[in-house]
N, C-alpha and C positions, 0 to 999 in steps of 0.2 A: 504493500500500500504506500509506503514512504517513497519508493522509487517512482511509482506511478504519479504520486502527488508532485514530486519534483519536476517530472517531465511536463505535466500539465501547467505547473506554475511558470515554467519557461515559455510554454506556448502561448498562454493567455496574456503574458506581458508583452507579446508581439516581438520578442527578441528572436526572430526567426533564424538569423545567422548562427547565433549561439546554440539554439535548439538543434539545428541541423548538424553542427560540429560535434555536439555531445553524442548524438545518435550515431554518427560515423565513427567516433572514437570507441563507443561501446561495442560496435560491430567489427572493429578492426581485425581481431583474430580470425574472423570468418573469411575476410578478404584473402588471407593466406591460402585457404583451401580452394577458393574459386580460381585463383591464378595470379601470376606475377603482374600481368597487365592491369587487372582490377585493383590489386594492391597498390601499384604505383599511381594509378588514377585516383584512388582514394586518398593517398598521401598528398598528391598535387591539389585536389579539391580542398582538403583540409588546410593546406598552406594558403590557398587563395582566400578562403573564409577568414582565416586568422589575420592575414594582411589587411583584408577589407575591414575587419572589426577594429583592429588597433588604429587604423586610419580614421574610420568614421567616428570612433569614440575618443580620438585624439590621445591615444596611448602609445605613440611611437617611442616614448621614453623607456618602454619596457625592453626594447632592444639594446639599450645602453648599459650593458653589463659585460663582465669578463667572459661569460660563457659564449655569448654571441660573437664577441670579438675573437675569441680563441678558435671557434669553429670557422669563422671567415678566413683567418690566417691559415688554418689547416687546408681549407678549400683552395686558397691561392697557391699554396705549395704544390697541391695536386696539379693545378693548371700550369705552373712553371715546369714541373717534371714532364708534363705532356708536351709542352712546346719544345723542350730540349731533347725529347725522345727521337728515335730514328723515324718512326711513323706516327706523327701526332694525330692523324685522322682515325687511326685504329682505336683509340681509347678516349677521344675528345668528348664524345657524347656522354660517356659514363662519368668522366671526371667533372665535366661541367654540370651534369645532372645531380651531383652531390649537394648542390645548393638546396635542393628540396628537403634533404634531411636536416640541414641547418635550421630551416624554418619549422620543421616538424618537431625537433627537440624543443625549440622555443615555445611552440603552441602547446606542447604537453605541459611544460612548466606553467604556462599562462592559464590553461583551463584547470589544471590540478589545484592551483592556488586562487582561482577566481572565487569571489564571495566567501572568503574564509574556508576554502577547500570543500565546499558543499557538493561539488560534482566529482571530487576525487574518489570517494567511496563508491559512488554509482558506477564509474568507469572500471575501477578495480574489481568490483563485484562481478560485473559482466565478463571481464577477462578471466577471472578465476573460475567462474561457472563453466565457460567454454573450455578452459584447460582441463577441469575435472571430467567433463563429458568426454574429452579427447582421451584421457587416461582410461576411463571405463571402456571406451571403444577399442583401445589398443589391447587391453586385457582380454576383451571378448574375441578379438582377432587372433590373439595368441592361443586361446583355448580352442576355438572353433575353426580357425583357418581363414575365416572371413570376418570383416568388420560389420558394424550394425547396418550399413548400407549395402552390404554384399560385395564390397571391394575385396580383392585378393591380391597379395603380393606375388609377382612373377619370379622372385628369387627366394629360395628356401632359406630360412633363418633371418629374414628381414620382414618388418612390419610396414604396411603402407598407410594404414589409418584412413583418414578422410581424403588423402591426396591421391588415392586410387593407383594409377600406374606410375606416378612420380614418387620415388622412394626418398622423400626429403622431409619426412615427419620429424626426424632428429633435429633439424634446424629450427623448426617451429617449437619443438619441445624445450630445447635449452634456452630459447628466447623468452619463454613464459614461465618456466618452472620456478625461478626465483621470485617472480612477481606473485605467483600463487602461494608459494611458501610464506612469503612475508605477510601477505594478506590474511592467511589462515592464522599465523602467529598473532597478528593484530587483533583478530576476533577472539582467539583463545585467551589473550592477555587481559581481556576485560572481565574474565571470570575471577571469582574469589580464590579458588583453589589453584595455586600456582603450580604445585607439583603435577596435578591432573593435566593442566594446560601444557606443561613441558613434555610430559609423556606422550601426549597426543601429537605435538609438533614433531617429535622424534619418530613417531609412527608414520606420519605423513612423509617425512624426509626419507625414511627407509623404503616406503612404497614407491615414491617418485624415482628413487635410484634404481629399484628393481625394474620398473617399467622402462626407464632409459636404457638399461642393459638389454632388456628383451627386444627393444626396437632393432638392435643389431648393427647400429652405426657406431663403430668404436671411437672415432675421433670426437663425435658429439657426446658420447657417454663420458669421455675423459673431461670434456668441458663442463658438463653437468656435475660431475664428481668434484671437480676443483671448485666450482661455484658453491656447491653445497658444503664442502669442507670449510671454506672461508666463512660462509654464513654461520655454520654450526659453532665455530670457535668464537665468533663475535657475539652470537646469541647467548651462549652459555659457556663460561670458561672452566666449569667443573668437569671432572671425569676426563682429564686431558689424556691420560695413558690409555683409557678405554677407547676414546675416539681415534687415537693413533692406531690401535689394534684393529678396530672395525674397518677403517678406511684402507689399512694395509691389506686386509683380506679382500676388499673390493678391487684394489689394484691387482 
């Protein structure tokens, strides 16, 4: 009810640009499954909405910070490297197109912190729900051989998930696993029983690692493992030796 109420509040205030941007951000993980073209189109549309909003609301000052300047400098180094390369035309479009990610990072910061972060939980809730559904789908595919939509991997030992014949679910997984883990921790931390919450977050971490291993993409599994390792040590500094032992077993 709270999520529905927030969406209707945005709509009835006639802030259509903001409303559309929040909807697109909530649906962002789904764009990965549809295709790279749709994902890039979604990012570009979000960039244009963000630029239009900060111009119309006279909030261009939002771009005056070290994050934006650092990303612009990084982008300029990409362009210089392309110009100095043997065949600049080969990678110019990709290097120049990096600018869309600069604005995408800034719009995430903008909408996450807008109106005292009232849209942040809405977006993270949608992302985490989609990620959990993906996890259930991967487990279902591992057990039955086909995912919930009937997709089947053409390589034995690899899971396809919602990507069907594209075996790139590992990229999606390590892109959202830490977001979902953090959000679950945020929810559990609101409970009174701290030990109960910690046990549950460790259970989720263990399940997420198992699923990442079952996907069958070794490089992405190592990335997930390293991220979860760092997160676990930052989250709870106790049981240091036990954590070293458990992660050594995973390696």
